[in-house]
PLY file of the C-alpha trace (Angstrom):
ply
format ascii 1.0
element vertex 469
property float x
property float y
property float z
element edge 468
property int vertex1
property int vertex2
end_header
108.27 128.04 64.33
107.42 126.43 67.57
104.77 126.94 69.08
103.66 125.95 73.07
99.59 126.08 73.66
98.88 126.47 77.89
95.46 125.09 78.41
93.61 123.43 81.30
91.62 121.29 79.01
92.39 119.27 75.53
90.51 116.83 74.41
90.94 114.03 74.38
92.54 113.95 77.47
89.89 116.12 79.41
87.28 117.80 78.44
84.58 120.15 79.98
83.52 122.38 76.86
84.30 123.23 73.83
87.51 125.14 75.11
89.04 120.91 74.59
88.17 121.19 71.39
89.93 123.42 69.91
93.26 122.84 72.32
93.07 119.16 70.99
92.96 119.93 67.18
94.55 123.31 66.49
98.21 122.17 67.08
97.33 119.15 65.10
96.55 121.14 62.31
98.98 123.76 62.88
101.61 120.62 62.90
100.64 120.19 59.47
101.80 123.34 58.38
104.76 122.62 59.27
104.41 124.38 62.62
105.94 122.75 65.63
102.92 122.89 67.88
103.46 121.67 70.86
100.56 121.45 74.04
100.44 121.49 77.66
97.89 121.19 80.63
97.36 119.81 84.00
97.73 115.99 84.60
94.46 114.90 86.30
93.39 111.07 87.17
91.17 110.35 84.39
90.26 107.99 82.11
92.58 108.69 79.75
95.72 109.14 82.37
94.97 105.48 83.74
94.25 103.70 80.49
98.10 105.65 79.22
101.89 105.18 79.63
104.15 108.48 79.98
107.47 109.50 80.23
109.31 111.79 82.58
110.72 114.73 81.09
111.42 117.00 84.03
111.01 116.96 87.54
111.55 119.57 90.42
110.04 121.80 93.35
107.51 124.74 92.58
106.67 127.45 95.24
103.36 128.37 95.63
103.74 131.46 98.81
105.37 130.10 101.68
104.11 126.77 100.34
106.24 124.17 98.22
104.68 121.30 96.07
107.01 118.32 94.17
106.14 117.93 90.09
106.55 116.15 87.27
106.60 116.57 83.24
105.33 114.64 81.50
105.12 112.83 77.95
103.01 110.48 76.70
104.56 107.17 75.88
103.30 106.71 72.21
101.61 110.16 70.86
99.09 109.51 68.04
97.71 112.58 68.74
99.34 114.53 66.10
101.27 116.87 68.31
103.27 117.21 71.50
101.32 116.26 74.64
102.80 117.20 77.90
101.49 116.85 81.20
102.23 118.96 84.43
102.16 116.18 87.19
101.35 117.80 91.31
100.49 115.20 93.10
98.73 117.39 96.13
96.84 119.97 94.07
96.19 118.66 90.25
95.94 114.42 90.74
91.85 114.87 90.63
88.97 113.19 88.87
87.59 116.95 88.30
89.33 119.59 86.13
87.47 122.41 87.73
86.01 122.94 91.64
86.39 125.45 94.05
89.85 126.06 94.85
91.19 126.74 91.44
93.23 129.37 91.77
96.22 127.31 94.07
95.42 124.65 91.16
96.07 126.53 88.54
98.31 129.37 89.45
100.65 126.03 90.69
100.16 124.93 86.90
101.37 127.84 85.25
104.60 128.32 87.45
105.24 124.89 86.90
105.43 125.09 83.55
106.96 128.22 83.24
109.88 126.86 85.88
109.77 123.95 83.37
110.35 126.01 79.99
113.21 128.15 82.01
115.49 124.95 81.07
114.40 125.00 77.64
117.60 124.77 75.13
115.34 126.67 72.94
112.83 128.89 73.91
109.38 128.82 71.85
108.68 131.26 69.65
105.04 131.96 71.35
103.51 130.48 74.14
99.62 130.59 73.40
97.43 130.93 76.66
93.62 129.62 76.60
91.37 131.25 78.91
91.75 132.50 82.48
93.11 129.39 83.93
96.06 129.91 81.95
95.65 134.04 82.05
98.61 135.25 84.40
101.26 133.64 82.30
101.29 136.61 80.03
102.17 138.54 83.20
104.85 136.39 85.20
106.74 136.12 81.34
106.37 140.01 81.50
106.74 140.88 85.15
108.11 138.26 87.66
111.85 138.34 88.28
112.09 135.17 88.28
111.33 134.87 84.61
113.23 137.16 83.38
114.97 135.29 80.92
111.84 134.52 79.39
110.10 138.21 79.03
110.69 138.15 75.45
108.76 135.18 74.14
106.25 136.96 72.36
102.32 135.60 74.75
98.71 135.31 72.77
95.80 135.23 75.39
93.19 133.54 73.59
89.44 133.56 74.37
86.69 131.50 74.39
84.52 132.55 76.86
85.07 136.00 79.09
82.29 135.20 81.64
84.84 133.21 83.66
87.26 135.40 84.74
89.37 133.79 87.64
88.97 136.54 90.13
90.56 135.92 93.34
91.77 138.21 96.39
94.68 140.62 96.82
95.22 138.78 100.26
96.67 135.27 97.36
99.51 138.24 95.49
101.93 136.23 97.48
101.11 133.18 95.95
102.22 134.79 92.12
106.56 135.00 91.95
108.36 138.26 92.94
107.50 141.13 90.97
107.90 145.07 91.07
105.25 145.66 93.30
104.70 148.77 91.75
103.17 146.75 88.48
100.00 145.36 90.31
97.97 147.50 88.55
98.71 145.33 85.33
97.11 142.33 87.58
93.97 144.39 88.87
90.61 144.77 87.75
87.40 146.07 90.49
89.88 145.62 93.06
90.18 142.34 93.21
92.98 139.93 91.03
91.89 139.23 87.19
93.80 136.52 85.57
91.69 137.42 82.49
92.43 141.43 82.63
95.50 140.22 83.18
96.09 138.85 79.95
94.11 141.04 78.28
96.99 143.93 79.41
100.26 141.77 79.18
99.89 139.59 75.96
101.00 140.95 72.73
98.30 140.13 71.18
94.31 138.88 72.11
91.76 136.78 70.28
88.47 135.72 70.19
87.49 132.48 68.71
85.27 134.50 66.20
85.35 137.82 64.75
81.80 138.51 66.19
82.39 137.57 69.37
85.33 140.32 69.63
82.81 142.64 68.15
80.64 142.04 71.22
82.93 141.87 74.13
83.52 145.55 73.48
79.96 145.60 74.41
79.31 143.41 76.62
81.96 141.46 78.34
81.18 140.96 82.21
83.20 144.30 83.34
85.95 144.36 80.73
84.45 146.26 78.46
86.11 149.19 78.51
89.42 147.35 79.40
88.83 145.90 75.59
88.45 148.68 73.81
91.15 150.42 75.39
93.38 147.75 74.08
91.60 147.16 70.79
94.55 147.84 68.71
95.97 144.24 69.65
92.55 142.58 69.52
91.14 140.22 66.88
88.65 137.43 65.72
89.61 134.50 64.40
87.11 131.58 63.84
87.21 128.23 65.49
87.56 124.92 62.97
86.71 121.49 64.03
88.79 118.17 63.28
87.14 116.92 59.99
88.93 114.02 60.90
86.93 113.16 64.27
83.84 114.83 62.64
83.64 112.91 59.74
79.95 110.76 58.61
81.84 109.36 56.13
84.19 107.31 59.14
83.03 108.56 62.31
83.64 105.10 64.06
79.91 105.78 66.70
77.64 105.67 63.46
75.48 102.63 62.52
76.01 103.80 58.94
78.70 105.77 57.61
77.63 107.83 54.39
78.81 110.83 52.45
76.61 113.78 50.46
75.54 110.83 47.21
73.95 108.50 50.05
72.92 110.94 52.75
68.98 110.02 52.47
69.85 106.25 53.74
72.70 107.10 56.30
70.83 109.82 57.94
67.44 107.38 57.61
69.84 104.43 59.68
70.67 106.81 62.31
67.15 108.67 62.60
64.82 105.80 63.11
67.57 104.08 65.59
67.19 107.51 67.63
62.98 107.54 67.48
62.80 103.70 68.20
65.64 104.38 71.06
63.42 107.47 72.61
60.00 106.22 71.39
59.79 108.70 68.61
57.93 109.15 65.24
60.75 108.51 61.98
57.66 110.61 60.18
58.57 113.58 62.09
60.78 116.47 61.77
63.16 115.85 64.47
64.64 118.85 66.78
66.91 118.35 68.95
69.71 119.99 71.43
72.81 118.91 73.06
75.18 120.91 75.18
74.81 121.96 78.63
71.64 123.37 80.66
72.33 127.17 81.44
71.51 130.17 80.66
73.78 131.06 78.62
73.14 128.31 76.12
69.02 129.48 76.57
68.24 126.45 77.67
66.25 127.47 80.92
63.72 128.46 78.52
63.55 124.91 77.03
60.34 123.63 79.46
57.88 126.35 78.15
59.80 126.74 74.15
58.88 122.87 74.29
55.18 122.76 76.10
54.54 125.57 73.48
56.40 123.55 70.27
54.80 120.10 70.78
51.47 121.62 70.78
51.73 121.06 66.91
51.63 117.29 66.91
53.49 117.18 63.74
57.01 117.28 65.34
59.83 115.66 67.03
62.25 117.17 70.60
65.28 115.22 71.65
67.61 116.35 74.15
71.02 115.03 75.21
72.50 117.64 78.10
72.70 118.61 81.95
73.35 121.47 84.01
70.69 122.86 86.09
68.78 120.89 88.33
65.55 122.49 87.95
65.71 122.09 84.26
66.85 119.34 84.02
63.50 118.01 86.59
61.24 120.19 84.75
62.66 118.28 81.49
62.02 115.08 82.56
58.43 115.58 83.61
57.80 116.59 79.71
58.29 113.14 78.68
54.65 111.84 80.34
52.34 114.32 78.67
54.24 114.15 75.66
55.34 110.25 74.70
55.59 109.97 71.58
56.98 113.59 70.40
59.60 114.26 72.97
62.42 112.82 74.99
65.30 113.74 76.93
68.87 112.63 78.22
69.84 113.62 81.14
73.93 113.95 81.37
76.41 112.62 78.21
76.87 110.39 75.91
79.95 111.04 72.98
78.35 108.43 70.91
74.99 109.76 70.99
75.86 113.19 70.31
77.25 111.69 67.03
73.94 109.70 66.36
72.08 112.61 67.19
73.94 114.95 65.11
73.85 112.35 62.17
70.04 111.19 62.67
68.17 114.64 63.44
66.96 116.93 60.69
67.36 120.45 63.21
69.79 121.31 65.81
68.45 124.14 68.08
71.06 126.49 69.39
69.08 129.63 71.25
72.09 130.82 73.26
72.69 134.10 74.76
76.58 133.80 75.02
77.80 132.21 71.94
82.32 132.59 71.37
81.96 130.76 68.92
79.92 127.45 68.74
81.38 123.90 67.45
78.09 121.99 67.86
76.62 124.28 64.52
79.56 123.41 62.55
78.91 119.88 63.31
75.58 119.48 62.86
76.35 121.54 59.34
79.23 118.62 58.52
76.30 115.67 58.53
73.62 117.62 57.03
71.34 119.18 60.20
70.14 122.13 59.68
71.16 124.79 62.30
68.49 126.97 64.07
70.46 129.01 66.35
70.71 133.06 67.90
72.70 135.22 65.63
75.21 136.13 68.10
79.15 135.07 68.15
80.33 133.07 66.22
76.56 131.39 65.30
76.08 135.02 63.28
79.85 134.40 61.85
78.69 130.62 60.48
75.39 130.58 59.83
72.67 132.07 56.93
68.93 132.64 57.16
67.43 130.71 54.34
65.19 133.67 53.96
68.74 134.96 52.37
70.60 134.29 49.38
72.45 131.30 49.52
71.00 130.95 53.51
71.29 127.10 54.85
69.59 127.98 58.85
67.07 129.41 60.52
67.98 132.15 62.70
66.37 134.75 65.39
67.63 137.33 67.38
66.08 137.56 70.89
66.62 134.92 73.57
62.81 134.30 74.21
60.10 131.56 74.36
58.04 133.31 71.23
61.29 133.99 68.58
62.84 130.00 69.72
59.00 128.23 68.88
58.71 130.78 65.79
62.11 128.91 64.77
61.19 126.16 65.32
58.02 126.50 63.22
59.96 127.43 60.37
61.72 124.29 60.55
58.82 122.68 60.12
57.40 124.63 57.11
60.99 123.77 55.45
60.72 120.41 56.43
57.36 119.79 54.57
58.87 121.75 51.45
61.49 118.64 51.38
63.07 119.33 47.68
64.17 122.65 49.67
65.05 120.36 52.78
67.13 118.15 50.63
68.44 120.34 48.74
69.95 122.64 51.57
70.73 119.25 53.32
73.31 118.37 51.21
74.52 122.40 50.61
75.47 122.49 53.96
77.91 119.27 53.94
80.12 120.78 51.28
80.93 124.19 53.51
84.21 123.14 55.11
84.86 124.68 58.72
88.06 122.11 58.75
90.47 123.83 60.99
93.04 124.14 58.06
92.19 128.21 57.07
92.15 128.75 60.76
95.06 127.44 61.56
96.92 129.64 59.14
95.40 132.49 60.34
97.29 131.69 63.56
100.06 131.06 61.52
99.67 134.80 60.14
99.49 135.99 63.97
102.71 134.67 65.24
104.80 135.95 62.25
103.28 139.78 63.20
104.93 139.13 66.38
108.59 140.18 66.38
110.13 138.42 70.02
0 1
1 2
2 3
3 4
4 5
5 6
6 7
7 8
8 9
9 10
10 11
11 12
12 13
13 14
14 15
15 16
16 17
17 18
18 19
19 20
20 21
21 22
22 23
23 24
24 25
25 26
26 27
27 28
28 29
29 30
30 31
31 32
32 33
33 34
34 35
35 36
36 37
37 38
38 39
39 40
40 41
41 42
42 43
43 44
44 45
45 46
46 47
47 48
48 49
49 50
50 51
51 52
52 53
53 54
54 55
55 56
56 57
57 58
58 59
59 60
60 61
61 62
62 63
63 64
64 65
65 66
66 67
67 68
68 69
69 70
70 71
71 72
72 73
73 74
74 75
75 76
76 77
77 78
78 79
79 80
80 81
81 82
82 83
83 84
84 85
85 86
86 87
87 88
88 89
89 90
90 91
91 92
92 93
93 94
94 95
95 96
96 97
97 98
98 99
99 100
100 101
101 102
102 103
103 104
104 105
105 106
106 107
107 108
108 109
109 110
110 111
111 112
112 113
113 114
114 115
115 116
116 117
117 118
118 119
119 120
120 121
121 122
122 123
123 124
124 125
125 126
126 127
127 128
128 129
129 130
130 131
131 132
132 133
133 134
134 135
135 136
136 137
137 138
138 139
139 140
140 141
141 142
142 143
143 144
144 145
145 146
146 147
147 148
148 149
149 150
150 151
151 152
152 153
153 154
154 155
155 156
156 157
157 158
158 159
159 160
160 161
161 162
162 163
163 164
164 165
165 166
166 167
167 168
168 169
169 170
170 171
171 172
172 173
173 174
174 175
175 176
176 177
177 178
178 179
179 180
180 181
181 182
182 183
183 184
184 185
185 186
186 187
187 188
188 189
189 190
190 191
191 192
192 193
193 194
194 195
195 196
196 197
197 198
198 199
199 200
200 201
201 202
202 203
203 204
204 205
205 206
206 207
207 208
208 209
209 210
210 211
211 212
212 213
213 214
214 215
215 216
216 217
217 218
218 219
219 220
220 221
221 222
222 223
223 224
224 225
225 226
226 227
227 228
228 229
229 230
230 231
231 232
232 233
233 234
234 235
235 236
236 237
237 238
238 239
239 240
240 241
241 242
242 243
243 244
244 245
245 246
246 247
247 248
248 249
249 250
250 251
251 252
252 253
253 254
254 255
255 256
256 257
257 258
258 259
259 260
260 261
261 262
262 263
263 264
264 265
265 266
266 267
267 268
268 269
269 270
270 271
271 272
272 273
273 274
274 275
275 276
276 277
277 278
278 279
279 280
280 281
281 282
282 283
283 284
284 285
285 286
286 287
287 288
288 289
289 290
290 291
291 292
292 293
293 294
294 295
295 296
296 297
297 298
298 299
299 300
300 301
301 302
302 303
303 304
304 305
305 306
306 307
307 308
308 309
309 310
310 311
311 312
312 313
313 314
314 315
315 316
316 317
317 318
318 319
319 320
320 321
321 322
322 323
323 324
324 325
325 326
326 327
327 328
328 329
329 330
330 331
331 332
332 333
333 334
334 335
335 336
336 337
337 338
338 339
339 340
340 341
341 342
342 343
343 344
344 345
345 346
346 347
347 348
348 349
349 350
350 351
351 352
352 353
353 354
354 355
355 356
356 357
357 358
358 359
359 360
360 361
361 362
362 363
363 364
364 365
365 366
366 367
367 368
368 369
369 370
370 371
371 372
372 373
373 374
374 375
375 376
376 377
377 378
378 379
379 380
380 381
381 382
382 383
383 384
384 385
385 386
386 387
387 388
388 389
389 390
390 391
391 392
392 393
393 394
394 395
395 396
396 397
397 398
398 399
399 400
400 401
401 402
402 403
403 404
404 405
405 406
406 407
407 408
408 409
409 410
410 411
411 412
412 413
413 414
414 415
415 416
416 417
417 418
418 419
419 420
420 421
421 422
422 423
423 424
424 425
425 426
426 427
427 428
428 429
429 430
430 431
431 432
432 433
433 434
434 435
435 436
436 437
437 438
438 439
439 440
440 441
441 442
442 443
443 444
444 445
445 446
446 447
447 448
448 449
449 450
450 451
451 452
452 453
453 454
454 455
455 456
456 457
457 458
458 459
459 460
460 461
461 462
462 463
463 464
464 465
465 466
466 467
467 468
């Protein structure tokens, strides 16, 4: 069985969000189960591509409407990722120092065409092509409808929705960029009067999956305009919970940590990280440390943080540390909070991979008051490191965190994204922290929860086997 994953992101090559983490881990775990799992993605001008060497596997010219572009398929010379990595190099379109931009329609359509042009030359076709998010959403349509790819039309396709809020819409004026197809089938790519790659993939892929079961259920009620379509196509839709790469996210081996630890040494190990964080950010190690790691955008509920933190910090018994960036107005408000809450609050505006690992290993609680959370990986990282998640019960957060009020519960959950509910959840965290016997018991409990990719990889393999090419 040979699986080809097509994606705009893949860790550690290029990462903007959780999509990269999934595509960088799932193939590795699938390969451990005797499946040949490969990844193809764009070639970006970034740190990874500058520091590594590549072999040219294929070169040709693609047509994008009336324009022609030379492209190459490159493979990583010393591939230590656990899977075969192929990069599509289109110098005029993809060789940039960024992943996403305002001209992504042409960029990612060219990426998909180049990929399929290359696959056409394969002696042995892939068993399944798995497409990730709207950047690859026209691939199932082109495989099944473009005359050029008729030889590929029997290859089963799976479309994985990581985030349905972004659908890749573009005008019908650009329909000529898509390789020739029977124009009577144009309705397959249309949704609401525009070309919608995500809608096209939902219509044309053999199977559609989301990255958690609850997210699939939620999308049928709220999917940024695709609710009716997902309900209509529900027979081929399934939710498969993401996993995490437990080789990368392992407190016993994590090279970013100041001191590695296990369940047996959790107290001393976590204290080392917490002391460093508190010294670095002028916080009190004796207080429970509440943290946030992520984008400062509405989806994450982080637009409420200035008011949430201002209210929560009235109680001088807690500390808050934030790592993130996004909305400039929110960034400014969060920066302004520092002066009035010295010793209790701090923020690092930006992103730092090492600091994120240290926060997972040193904070006592992780805040995730998301309005939308298809799966969520941060709460799984937190559990792995012994940090108790405080989450809004939605999407993958609902599937992975059980409130402490329930039997065998280990997290703190709230139902709505409001200032009062988030502040109340923080107060519940403080109460739990004061009960050190229960707090320490839960901290050990959560480190034993298995959210590795092994189970998820097996679910995907079952899905592949259910397809008959």
